[in-house]
N, C-alpha and C positions, 0 to 999 in steps of 0.2 A: 918598775912594775908596781902599780898601785894595787894593794889588796884591800878591798872594800867589804867589810862585814855587812851581812844582810839581816835586817829585822823585819819579819813579816808580821803585821798586826791584824788580829782578828778578835773581835769582842773584847778589846782592851788588853789582850794578852799577846805575847810573842809566841808564834806557833812554828812548828816544824813543817816546812813545805816539801811535798813529794809529788813530782810529776804534774804539778798544776791542778791536782784533784782537790780543789779547795774545800769541798764539803767534807773531806776526810782529814783535814789538817787538825792536829792535836797540839796542846801546849808543849812548848819547847822543853826538851830534856838535854842537858848540857854537862860536859865535863868541867866547864870553867865557871858555872854559876848555878846556884840552886834556885829552882822556881822559874817562872815565866814572866815576871814583871819586866816590861820593856826597858824601863830606866835602869833597873839593876843589871839587865843584860848589857846595856850600853856601857855601864861603868865597868863591868867585868871584862868586856872586850878591850876597853882602854887600859885597864890595869894589867890583865894577864898577857895581852898580845901587843900592847903599846901601839894600838891603832886608834886614830881619832877621827876617822871618816866613816860614815854609815850610809847605807842605802836602806831606806824605809819604804816598804810597800804597805799602804793602808788598804787591805783587802776588802774591808767593809765599804770604803768609799769607791773603790774600783768596781765593786758589784752594784753600785748605785745607791748604797745606804749612807747614813750620816758618817762623816769623817771623824776620826779620833783626834780632834784638834788639840785638846789639852795634852795628850800624850806626845803628839808631834812637837808641840812647843817645849815640853819637858826634855825630849830627846835633843832638840836643837840647842838646849843649854848644856848638854853633855858632850856634844860632838858636832863636827861639820856634817850636816845631813843633806842628802839628796832625797827628795820625797816624791813617790808616785802615789797620788791620791785620785787618780782618774781625771786629771785636769784636761779640759779641752777649751776653756774660756778664760778671758782676761781676769775677771773678778776672782775666779778660783785660784789662779796663779798668784795674784796679788795677796790673797789671803794667806797662802802658804809662806810667801816671802815675809809677810808681816809677822808671822809666827816665829821667824828666825831661820827658815830653811836656807841653806847655802846655795842649793840648786833645786829647781823644779823639773821633775821628769814629765815629759809629754809622751805617753805610750800609745802606740798604734792601736792597742786593744780597745782604748776608749776614745781615740781621736775621731770625732764625728765626721770630719771631712778633711781632705787634703788642704783646702783653703784655710782651715782653722789654725793650722800651725803658722801659716804666713801672717794671719791676723795677729796672732800672739806675738810673733817676732816684730811686726810693724808697730804694735801699740806698746810693747814692752822691749824697746830696742836694746836697752842695756841689761835686761834681766838675764840671769844665768839659767838658761833653759837647756835641758838635755833631752834629746830624742831617744826613745826606746823602740827598737824594732822587735815587737813582741811576736813570738812564734810558738807553735805547738807542733812538734815533730817536723820541723822544717817548713811549715805553712804559716804565712803571715796572718795574724789576728787583727781584724779591723771591722768596725761596723760599716765602713765605706766599702761597698762592693768592688769599686774600681781598684782600691788598694789591696783588698783581700785576695785578689787573683794574681797579685804580683809576687815575685820572689823578693828576698831581702835586698839584693843588690839593686833591682829595679825600683823598689820602694824608696831606697835611700837616694837614688838618682833623682826621683821626683821631689822628695821632701827636703833634700839637701839644699835646694835652691832658696829655702827660707833663711839660710845663713847659720843654722845650728852647726856647731863644730865639735860637739861632744856627743857620741852616739853609743847607746847600749845595744848589744846584740844578745837577746835573751830568748832561750828556748825553754818553755815551761816543762816540756816533756823530759828534759834532762835534769831539771832541778831536783836535788835530793836523790837522784837515781843511781849515782855511782857509775854512770856510763861514760863519763869523760866529756870534755867540751868539744864543740864543733870547730875543730882547727881549720878544716878546709874552707868553711865560710869566712872565718876571721881572716884567713890568708887572702881570699878573693876580695873581700871588702877593703882590706889594707892596701892591696895593689891597685884597686880601681879608684879609691878615694884616699889618697895619701894625706890630704889636708885635714882629714877627720881623725879625732882622737877616739879610738875604739875601746869600749869596756865590754868584756865578755861575761855573760851570765848563764849558769846552768851546767852542772856536771863536773865541776872541779873537784878532784879527789885528793890531790896531794901536791907537793911542791914541784914534782915533775910536770904536772899539768900546767902549773903557773909558768914554768920555764918554757914549755912548749908554746903557750899562748904568747909569751913575749917574743919568741922567735917567729911566730906567725904574724906579728905586727900589732898585737893588742897592747894598749898602754896600761891596762888594768883589768882586774877581774872582780866580779861580785861573788862572794863566798859565804856559805853558811854552814852546811853540814860538816865539812872538813875541819872547820875551826872548832865546832862544838864537840866533835868526836875526838879531838886531839890529833888527828892526822896531820894537821898543819899547826904548829905551835910557835912560840916566840923564837926559838933557835932557828927554825926553818925560815921564818920571816926575816930574821936578821941576815941570813945567808943569801937572800935574794939580791940580785943585781938591781 
């Protein structure tokens, strides 16, 4: 089970994400690091938790603003980062890879059209692209109306033909909510798409949730609040299978 710490970037700071209500996000408060400097957060995660992989969501770029490129480059020097910066085009993906991103996340929230992912995969055949099925309370987020009306399984069936083999299942309404992950959806997707490596995001509270996700078929989980609150620490992570 891969445990992947999350850093949400907004206005050059690491912020605490709660239920996808981005206008209400505030600078991160953590038990393992003082302040909200993203690079210091990355270093603290590596030192305190012995984790060297990060998921970075550039909320400014996702909202259509300028990307935090210098911070992303700095984080890429600290850890293996997968970055969601609202990418839907080849040039944007290449820019992130050039900054040192280990993986580029293509989220349905900003994917302009289903064909855009196929173009990315075709023009960047060897690039490490990760598809993110972005949801809010179980409803798929997408500017493409044909995608937006689909459930997560149907969307993955359509988009999976692009050849992407690593997929994030993220429900923004569960992020920072303490409500637990969507085990039923992970179980469904794992059964229908056994060739896909699933990463679950949103709602992880403790190591019991991580174990439940592994049993449901997830290969990993994106985690933030539980790491910074101390609910999941180094000892718990070492005990994971």
